[in-house]
C-alpha positions, 0 to 999 in steps of 0.5 A, spaced: 658 333 510 651 329 513 650 335 517 649 339 511 645 334 508 640 334 514 640 341 514 638 341 506 633 336 508 630 340 514 630 346 509 626 343 504 621 340 508 620 347 511 622 344 518 628 348 519 625 353 524 623 347 529 626 348 535 630 342 538 634 340 544 641 336 543 645 333 549 652 331 549 655 326 553 659 320 553 657 313 554 664 310 558 670 313 561 677 311 558 682 307 561 676 303 566 677 310 570 672 312 575 671 319 573 672 324 567 675 332 568 670 336 563 674 341 559 673 344 552 668 349 554 673 355 552 674 352 545 667 351 544 665 358 546 670 361 541 668 357 536 661 358 536 662 366 537 666 365 530 661 361 527 659 364 520 658 362 513 662 367 508 661 367 500 667 362 499 664 357 503 657 357 500 661 357 493 664 351 495 657 348 498 655 349 491 660 345 488 659 339 493 652 339 490 648 343 494 644 347 488 638 350 492 639 357 492 634 359 497 638 354 502 645 357 500 642 364 502 639 361 508 646 359 510 649 365 508 645 369 512 644 365 518 646 367 525 647 362 531 641 364 536 642 358 540 641 357 547 646 352 551 648 350 558 654 346 560 658 344 565 664 348 567 671 346 565 675 343 570 668 339 573 668 332 575 663 328 571 661 321 569 658 317 563 651 318 561 651 325 564 648 331 559 655 335 559 652 340 554 645 341 552 643 345 546 637 348 544 636 351 537 633 351 531 634 344 528 639 346 523 643 350 528 643 345 533 645 339 528 650 343 524 654 345 530 655 337 532 662 336 529 664 343 532 662 341 539 665 334 539 671 336 537 672 342 542 670 337 548 672 330 546 680 331 546 680 336 551 676 332 556 680 326 554 687 329 555 685 333 562 682 326 565 689 322 563 693 328 566 689 328 572 690 320 573 697 321 572 697 327 577 693 322 582 698 317 581 704 322 583 701 322 590 703 330 591 710 329 587 710 335 581 708 333 574 710 337 568 707 336 561 712 335 556 708 332 550 708 337 545 713 334 540 709 327 540 702 331 540 697 329 534 698 336 531 699 344 533 692 345 536 692 338 540 699 340 543 696 347 545 690 344 548 693 338 551 698 343 555 692 347 558 688 341 560 694 338 563 695 344 567 687 344 569 688 337 571 694 339 576 700 339 572 705 344 575 707 346 568 708 345 561 714 345 556 709 348 551 712 356 551 706 358 547 701 355 553 705 360 557 704 366 553 697 364 551 694 362 558 699 364 563 701 357 564 708 356 568 713 353 563 719 349 564 725 346 560 732 343 561 737 341 556 738 336 550 742 330 549 745 334 543 747 340 547 752 335 551 754 331 545 756 338 542 761 339 547 768 335 548 766 332 555 760 332 559 763 336 564 765 341 560 757 341 557 755 342 565 760 347 566 758 352 560 750 351 562 751 353 569 755 359 567 750 361 563 744 359 567 746 359 574 739 360 577 736 354 573 741 349 572 738 342 571 742 337 568 741 331 564 745 326 567 744 320 562 747 321 556 753 317 557 753 313 564 748 316 569 752 314 576 759 314 574 759 320 569 753 324 569 751 325 577 759 326 579 759 331 574 753 334 576 756 334 583 763 337 581 759 343 577 755 344 583 761 345 588 766 348 583 761 353 579 755 354 582 756 354 590 762 359 590 757 364 587 752 363 591 747 358 587 745 351 588 744 346 583 736 346 582 735 339 579 738 333 575 734 329 570 734 322 568 731 320 562 733 312 561 735 306 564 732 303 571 729 310 574 727 307 581 734 304 582 738 310 578 734 315 582 735 312 589 743 311 587 743 318 585 740 321 591 745 317 595 751 321 591 747 328 592 746 327 599 753 325 600 755 331 597 751 336 601 746 337 595 740 335 599 735 340 596 737 338 589 731 335 586 731 329 581 726 329 575 725 323 571 722 322 564 722 317 559 715 315 556 712 315 563 704 314 565 700 313 571 702 306 572 709 307 571 709 312 576 705 308 581 710 303 580 716 307 581 713 310 588 711 303 590 719 301 589 721 307 593 724 311 587 727 317 590 724 322 584 721 329 586 718 331 579 715 327 573 716 329 566 710 326 562 710 327 555 707 322 549 702 318 554 699 324 556 698 328 550 695 323 546 692 319 552 696 313 549 693 307 552 686 309 550 686 315 545 678 316 544 673 319 549 667 317 544 663 323 546 656 323 542 651 328 541 644 326 541 637 329 540 633 328 546 627 333 545 623 337 540 618 343 542 611 343 539 608 350 541 608 350 548 610 343 549 617 339 550 616 332 546 621 327 549 625 323 544 629 317 545 634 313 541 633 305 541 638 300 540 640 293 541 646 295 545 643 297 551 648 302 553 646 306 546 639 307 549 639 315 550 636 318 556 630 322 553 627 329 554 630 336 556 634 335 563 638 338 568 644 335 572 645 335 579 650 333 585 648 332 592 654 333 597 654 331 604 654 337 609 658 334 614 664 332 609 663 336 603 664 329 599 660 328 593 654 323 594 651 322 587 649 325 581 642 326 579 639 327 572 632 330 572 627 333 567 628 340 567 621 342 570 622 337 576 623 340 583 628 337 587 627 335 595 632 339 599 631 335 605 630 327 604 631 324 597 631 316 595 635 315 589 636 308 585 640 305 580 637 305 573 640 299 571 638 295 577 632 299 580 632 295 587 638 298 589 636 304 593 639 309 597 636 315 602 640 321 602 639 326 608 643 332 610 645 334 603 647 340 599 644 340 592 648 343 586 646 344 579 652 342 574 650 345 568 650 353 567 648 358 562 653 359 556 649 362 551 642 365 551 639 367 544 646 366 541 649 371 546 655 369 551 652 370 558 658 366 561 664 369 563 670 365 562 675 364 568 683 364 566 687 358 567 689 359 574 682 360 576 680 353 572 686 349 575 684 351 583 676 350 581 678 343 578 683 341 584 677 343 589 672 339 585 677 333 586 677 334 593 670 333 593 671 326 590 672 320 595 679 316 594 675 310 592 673 314 585 680 316 584 684 310 584 687 307 578 685 300 579 677 298 579 675 304 582 668 305 585 662 306 581 660 313 582 652 313 583 649 317 577 641 316 578 635 318 574 629 321 577 623 317 578 619 321 573 625 321 568 626 313 569 618 312 568 618 317 561 624 313 559 621 306 560 614 308 557 617 311 551 621 304 550 615 300 551 611 304 546 616 304 540 618 297 541 611 295 541 609 298 535 
């Protein structure tokens, strides 16, 4: 509601046509991680394209106490004419970088704040969590199984899409397959087995009706004494005589490391070397990392609640702050000052760049500069803005600007890629990052530096504001 209060006040001050700039960024990375995977641009674009007040909205705002008819008429007739730049879905990003930049009238830019943050925060959070889980699996397949534990319908769908972008091979969310073309996968329920007189009967019936997709849940009664032996029996007596193979077994409880190794022995002894072992049961990146360290014979991981809710740290905390305003032809920088150093903003209309090593194609550092700066293409010395004596000179590099134009005067100029294209793009993005940035524990602190001009502007504004 405060966005409407601000809009009303700007309108009454006759400042509602002032042009301003806002940046969306996050101050820290969840789970003490080394990186983020940006996501949510598709949802944001769709939301802005559908943004429009109708008469019932205006009537409700009148009930809320906004009784200035000129203001309400202004909202009713308003079309968003904003300019927007953003990094693309699937991009690796870091704290304090401008991920989305909006230029527009102060009412337009202010009134979309919540819409923008809702679009980006959750999707980026879950995509990043999924990426950590995929990295922990070290090449083993990860499937997203979280719909039943998601915080509502939208989050289940957005989370499934984010998981696939991050490298999950598929999802159990059928609508995500329908809407986005994600690969969908599902096995069987414990209730199916319980509704048969015996586990063997359940497996037999399932194999009869699903001969090419037989994945048996083997932990309903006793995994090693009943589940796996019955799975092997059905594989040999029902599937193989008709030219089919047991695709996989799934472990959903117990000591997954021990059970998987013992199950693997039984399967191999029966000649079922190609039968995969899938594990589920409240997995996350740390459990998966431990299971692999213990030599678990698990080929695929089904990850649900800890992924879809980012349970270990379920808030990204992205913010949306004013950074500049236009006065005639001049762009005036704005800064937010706080006793908490991490809450002091980087002022001005800026651009975000990434340097890549020409020999390795690995990312060297990110660089935030004012929009009118020209970045050297041969040699540049960068420095840590928190410890300015720490400097590094870069040579033999390529430069890439990370933000791309999305809206120009309210018209979308960005062509949305499909899910498969975003997944491929994000995989390539991750390949440019050093392993030290991606590790679970104590990751390398990737360099995000300010240009000298931007740094000097920031310090000057701080001095001016704190001395007055």
